[in-house]
C-alpha positions, 0 to 999 in steps of 0.5 A: 775797641782797638782789637776790633779795628785790628781784626777788621783791618786784617780781614780787609788786607786778606780780601785785597790780597786774595783779589789781587792773586785771583786777577793775576791768575786770571791774566796768566790763564789769558782771560780778558778782564773788563768790559768787552769792546763796543765795536769789533775790528771790522767796524773800527777799520771801516769807520777809519777808512771813511774817516781817513780816506774820505774825510768823513768826520769822527762824529758822523761815523760815531753817529752811524755806529751808534757810539760816542766819538770818544768810543770810536777814537779809542777804537782807533787807538786800540788798533793803532790807527791814526785819526785826523787832528781837529784842526785839519778837519775843520779848516775851510770845509776841507772835510766836507764830503759833499764837496769831494775835497779830501784833507789829504789832497789839501796842501795849504 
């Protein structure tokens, strides 16, 4: 029974080693691994402008783009773009586009 276990473990170790070698070779070739991004750079930049300059909440922009707010925030992070902290967005309606008030103009 121990011999079968040792042979199985050796086989598994070889599979893991070959998988790691294959992934490293793909990276060296410049192949992008993993799932492709849901949003392209243009969509993320447009959403960022609406969010940061006009104060449209991330949740609203995500709904318009048919993605989750987390996906949009990850897109901001991927492009090294800032997003407004939740505390600033929810203070005294400062982010209400209907009121025309921007968080950036809020000095209090």
